[in-house]
C-alpha positions as CSV (number, residue, x, y, z in Angstrom):
1,M,-8.5,-11.4,-142.3
2,D,-6.3,-8.4,-141.2
3,L,-5.4,-6.1,-144.1
4,F,-1.8,-6.2,-143.5
5,D,-1.5,-10.0,-143.1
6,S,-3.5,-10.6,-146.2
7,K,-1.3,-8.4,-148.3
8,A,-3.9,-8.3,-151.4
9,I,-4.9,-4.8,-151.4
10,S,-5.8,-3.6,-155.1
11,P,-5.3,0.3,-155.4
12,M,-8.1,2.6,-155.5
13,L,-8.4,3.7,-159.2
14,L,-9.0,7.2,-160.8
15,E,-11.5,8.8,-163.3
16,V,-10.0,10.7,-166.2
17,K,-11.1,14.5,-166.8
18,K,-9.5,16.5,-169.5
19,Q,-9.8,20.0,-168.0
20,P,-8.3,21.2,-164.7
21,F,-10.5,22.9,-162.2
22,D,-10.5,24.7,-158.7
23,D,-12.5,23.5,-155.9
24,E,-12.0,24.1,-152.1
25,N,-13.5,20.6,-151.5
26,Y,-10.5,18.8,-153.3
27,I,-6.7,18.7,-152.8
28,F,-4.4,18.6,-155.7
29,E,-1.2,16.8,-156.2
30,L,1.4,15.9,-159.0
31,K,0.6,13.0,-161.0
32,L,3.8,11.1,-161.1
33,D,5.0,9.0,-163.9
34,G,5.7,5.8,-162.3
35,I,4.4,2.3,-161.4
36,R,1.7,2.2,-158.5
37,C,2.8,0.4,-155.6
38,I,1.4,-0.6,-152.2
39,A,3.8,-0.7,-149.4
40,Y,3.4,-3.1,-146.4
41,L,5.9,-1.7,-143.8
42,D,6.5,-4.0,-140.6
43,K,8.6,-3.4,-137.9
44,D,11.6,-5.3,-139.3
45,K,10.7,-5.9,-143.2
46,T,9.4,-4.2,-146.2
47,Y,6.9,-5.6,-148.7
48,L,6.1,-3.9,-152.1
49,R,3.3,-5.1,-154.1
50,N,2.3,-3.8,-157.6
51,K,-1.4,-3.8,-159.0
52,R,-1.0,-7.3,-160.0
53,N,0.1,-8.1,-156.2
54,K,3.6,-9.2,-157.6
55,E,6.2,-8.9,-154.8
56,L,8.9,-6.1,-156.0
57,V,11.6,-5.9,-153.2
58,D,13.9,-8.2,-155.2
59,I,13.7,-6.1,-158.2
60,Y,14.1,-2.8,-156.2
61,P,16.4,-4.0,-153.4
62,E,17.3,-0.2,-152.5
63,L,13.8,0.0,-150.9
64,K,14.2,-3.2,-148.7
65,N,14.7,-0.9,-145.6
66,I,12.0,1.9,-146.0
67,H,10.0,0.1,-143.2
68,E,12.8,1.9,-140.9
69,Q,11.1,5.2,-141.9
70,A,7.8,4.3,-140.3
71,K,7.0,5.0,-136.7
72,K,4.5,2.1,-136.6
73,K,3.4,-0.9,-138.6
74,C,1.5,0.5,-141.7
75,I,0.3,0.1,-145.2
76,L,1.0,2.9,-147.9
77,D,-0.4,3.5,-151.2
78,G,2.2,5.3,-153.4
79,E,4.3,5.5,-156.6
80,L,7.8,4.0,-157.6
81,V,9.6,6.6,-159.6
82,V,13.2,7.0,-161.0
83,L,14.1,10.6,-160.8
84,N,16.2,12.8,-163.1
85,P,18.8,15.1,-161.7
86,D,16.2,17.9,-162.1
87,G,13.7,16.0,-159.9
88,S,11.3,14.9,-162.7
89,P,10.3,11.3,-163.1
90,N,11.9,9.2,-165.8
91,F,9.3,6.4,-166.7
92,M,11.8,5.0,-169.3
93,L,14.6,4.3,-166.9
94,L,11.9,3.0,-164.5
95,Q,10.5,0.6,-167.1
96,K,13.9,-0.7,-168.0
97,R,14.5,-1.4,-164.2
98,S,11.2,-3.4,-163.9
99,L,12.0,-5.8,-166.7
100,L,15.4,-7.1,-165.3
101,S,15.6,-10.5,-163.6
102,D,19.3,-11.1,-163.3
103,P,20.5,-10.3,-159.7
104,L,23.7,-8.7,-160.8
105,K,22.1,-6.4,-163.4
106,I,19.6,-5.4,-160.6
107,E,22.4,-4.7,-158.2
108,F,24.3,-2.5,-160.7
109,E,20.9,-0.6,-161.6
110,S,19.9,-0.2,-158.1
111,E,23.1,1.8,-157.6
112,K,23.2,3.9,-161.1
113,H,19.3,4.4,-161.4
114,K,17.7,4.4,-157.8
115,V,14.0,3.9,-157.5
116,H,12.2,6.1,-154.9
117,F,8.8,5.5,-153.2
118,V,6.6,8.4,-153.1
119,A,3.8,7.8,-150.5
120,Y,0.4,9.7,-151.0
121,D,-1.9,7.7,-148.8
122,I,-1.9,5.6,-145.6
123,L,-4.4,2.7,-145.4
124,Y,-3.5,0.9,-142.2
125,L,-1.7,2.0,-139.1
126,D,-0.9,0.1,-135.9
127,S,-3.4,-2.9,-136.5
128,E,-6.1,-0.4,-137.6
129,S,-7.5,-0.1,-141.1
130,L,-7.9,3.4,-142.1
131,T,-9.9,3.2,-145.4
132,G,-13.1,4.3,-143.8
133,R,-11.6,7.6,-142.7
134,P,-11.5,10.8,-144.9
135,L,-8.5,11.5,-147.1
136,I,-7.5,14.6,-145.3
137,E,-7.3,12.9,-142.0
138,R,-5.3,10.0,-143.7
139,K,-2.9,12.7,-145.1
140,Q,-2.3,14.0,-141.6
141,L,-1.6,10.5,-140.2
142,L,0.8,9.7,-143.1
143,E,2.7,12.9,-142.3
144,K,2.8,12.0,-138.6
145,N,3.9,8.3,-139.0
146,I,6.6,8.7,-142.0
147,K,10.1,10.0,-141.6
148,E,11.4,11.1,-145.3
149,N,14.9,10.1,-146.5
150,D,16.5,9.6,-149.8
151,D,14.3,6.4,-150.5
152,L,10.9,7.5,-149.2
153,S,9.0,10.8,-149.4
154,I,5.6,12.1,-149.0
155,S,3.5,13.6,-151.9
156,R,3.0,17.3,-151.4
157,Y,-0.6,18.7,-152.1
158,I,-2.4,22.1,-152.3
159,E,-6.0,22.8,-151.5
160,G,-8.4,24.2,-154.1
161,Q,-6.1,25.4,-156.6
162,G,-6.1,22.8,-159.5
163,I,-5.7,25.2,-162.4
164,K,-2.6,26.9,-161.1
165,L,-0.9,23.4,-160.3
166,F,-1.8,22.0,-163.8
167,N,-0.5,25.2,-165.6
168,L,2.8,24.6,-163.6
169,T,3.1,21.0,-164.8
170,K,2.6,22.1,-168.4
171,K,5.4,24.6,-168.0
172,L,7.6,22.1,-166.3
173,K,6.7,19.4,-169.0
174,L,5.3,16.9,-166.1
175,E,2.6,14.4,-166.6
176,G,-0.3,16.0,-165.0
177,I,-2.1,16.3,-161.6
178,V,-4.5,14.4,-159.6
179,A,-7.6,15.9,-158.0
180,K,-8.9,14.0,-154.6
181,E,-12.1,14.9,-152.8
182,K,-11.0,15.9,-149.1
183,N,-13.4,13.6,-147.3
184,S,-13.2,10.6,-149.7
185,T,-12.8,7.2,-148.2
186,Y,-10.3,4.7,-149.7
187,E,-12.2,2.2,-151.9
188,I,-10.0,-0.7,-152.5
189,G,-9.9,-1.9,-156.0
190,K,-12.7,0.4,-157.1
191,R,-12.7,3.4,-159.6
192,S,-13.9,6.4,-157.9
193,K,-15.3,9.7,-159.2
194,N,-13.8,11.3,-155.9
195,W,-10.3,10.8,-157.5
196,I,-9.5,12.2,-160.8
197,K,-6.6,12.4,-163.0
198,I,-5.9,15.1,-165.5
199,K,-3.0,14.7,-168.0
200,N,-1.0,16.9,-170.1
201,L,-1.2,15.4,-173.4
202,I,0.2,16.4,-177.0
203,D,-1.8,16.6,-180.2
204,E,-0.1,15.9,-183.3
205,D,-1.3,15.4,-187.0
206,L,0.0,12.0,-188.5
207,N,-0.4,10.1,-191.8
208,I,-1.7,6.7,-191.9
209,C,0.5,4.5,-193.9
210,G,-0.6,1.0,-192.9
211,L,-2.9,-1.1,-190.9
212,K,-3.1,-4.5,-189.1
213,L,-6.3,-6.5,-189.1
214,D,-7.6,-8.9,-186.4
215,E,-9.2,-12.3,-187.0
216,N,-12.6,-10.4,-187.6
217,N,-11.1,-8.0,-190.1
218,N,-11.4,-5.0,-187.8
219,I,-8.5,-2.6,-187.4
220,K,-6.0,-4.0,-185.0
221,D,-3.3,-1.2,-185.3
222,L,-2.7,1.8,-187.4
223,V,0.8,2.3,-188.7
224,L,1.7,6.0,-188.6
225,C,4.3,8.2,-190.3
226,E,5.4,11.9,-190.6
227,K,6.2,13.5,-193.9
228,V,9.8,14.7,-194.2
229,K,12.0,16.2,-196.7
230,N,13.1,13.0,-198.2
231,G,9.9,10.9,-197.9
232,Y,8.4,9.6,-194.7
233,K,9.4,8.8,-191.1
234,Y,7.8,5.9,-189.0
235,R,6.2,7.2,-186.1
236,G,4.7,4.0,-184.6
237,K,1.2,2.4,-184.1
238,V,-1.9,3.2,-182.4
239,F,-4.9,1.2,-181.6
240,L,-6.9,2.8,-178.8
241,N,-10.2,4.7,-179.6
242,I,-10.8,4.3,-183.1
243,S,-14.6,4.4,-183.7
244,K,-16.6,1.9,-186.0
245,E,-17.4,4.9,-188.4
246,E,-13.8,5.9,-188.6
247,Q,-12.7,2.2,-189.3
248,K,-15.1,1.9,-192.1
249,I,-13.6,5.1,-193.8
250,I,-10.0,3.8,-193.3
251,L,-10.9,0.5,-194.6
252,A,-12.5,1.9,-197.8
253,F,-9.4,4.1,-198.5
254,A,-7.0,1.2,-197.8
255,L,-9.0,-0.9,-200.4
256,K,-8.7,1.8,-203.0
257,N,-5.1,3.0,-202.2
258,P,-2.9,-0.1,-201.4
259,L,0.9,-0.1,-201.7
260,K,3.0,-3.0,-202.7
261,K,5.7,-2.5,-200.2
262,S,6.6,-0.7,-197.1
263,L,7.5,2.8,-197.2
264,F,10.5,2.0,-194.7
265,S,13.2,-0.5,-195.5
266,S,13.7,-1.4,-191.9
267,N,10.1,-2.6,-191.4
268,S,9.1,-5.7,-193.3
269,D,6.3,-6.8,-191.0
270,K,4.3,-9.1,-193.4
271,D,1.0,-8.7,-191.3
272,I,0.7,-5.0,-192.2
273,I,-1.2,-3.9,-195.1
274,W,0.5,-0.8,-196.6
275,I,-1.4,2.1,-198.0
276,K,-0.7,5.6,-199.5
277,P,0.2,7.8,-196.7
278,T,-2.5,10.5,-197.7
279,L,-5.0,10.0,-195.0
280,V,-4.2,12.3,-192.0
281,C,-5.3,11.7,-188.4
282,T,-4.8,13.5,-185.1
283,I,-3.1,11.5,-182.4
284,E,-3.0,12.2,-178.6
285,Y,-0.1,11.1,-176.5
286,M,1.9,11.9,-173.3
287,M,5.6,12.3,-174.7
288,L,8.1,11.1,-177.0
289,T,10.4,8.3,-176.0
290,K,14.3,8.9,-176.9
291,D,14.0,6.9,-180.4
292,G,11.0,9.1,-181.1
293,M,8.2,6.9,-180.6
294,M,5.0,8.2,-178.8
295,R,4.1,7.1,-175.3
296,Q,0.5,5.9,-174.7
297,P,-0.9,7.1,-178.0
298,V,-4.5,7.5,-178.5
299,F,-6.4,7.9,-181.8
300,K,-8.3,11.3,-181.5
301,T,-9.8,11.8,-184.9
302,L,-9.5,11.8,-188.9
303,R,-8.7,15.0,-190.5
304,D,-10.7,15.8,-193.5
305,D,-9.0,19.1,-193.9
306,K,-5.5,18.0,-194.5
């Protein structure tokens, strides 16, 4: 079936790399803190689909007419973002928008916190699939076919200079960069080494004050806190990337150092096993939310020197 008619494209995915690099065979663009989206722009209608192929136009009605910005029928790969006054993405506001279902609230928020579509690839144009063409050629076709406005823009990129762009994102406290091989084809639904994301991450040492176990008595969550003047401040939970060896150390520590109750009066979760907050670990995360919680925390390592 025709790519446009099927409306079932699963986005191409990216590998992760920790260090930025320079390479004349790559283009580099900003990694936007938003929601991945495939836009099907027909002559008289816009269709928006997320990674799970859920239709989004009813949730973001301000984007219902972006098909008017395309010269020909096309499919775009891009990102939905809500922008702060300084132009930086605000994922928290976007996430709030994505959870709404009441039409009146959606209408109100669509005026107050408008969602913007940033296009960084074109996969189909005027009844022809472009997925087999080189990326740099698709970029040129994207620029020729799309007219930008307040609702739709095209992702800018630079060639070869990934380190310079990455350092700029660190200075501006943006999410990071994406590196793409210039001649890469578009591999629908696949993770490719030709596309790489490099994120700005924050390291912080925090105390482990509790844990949750799954049905097999493996660690499901670690509860984290920070030592402050008057005691301890709750900092959230982490479950990603804890090795089996570190699990053994933490479980052994928990058996020897239990607490009868929570360190925090506001947290009475009965599933948490509370422990003395003297075991320290390093957590890697993207940013802090307004309430001080970590966004996308990942367990990095135990600290035996603290």
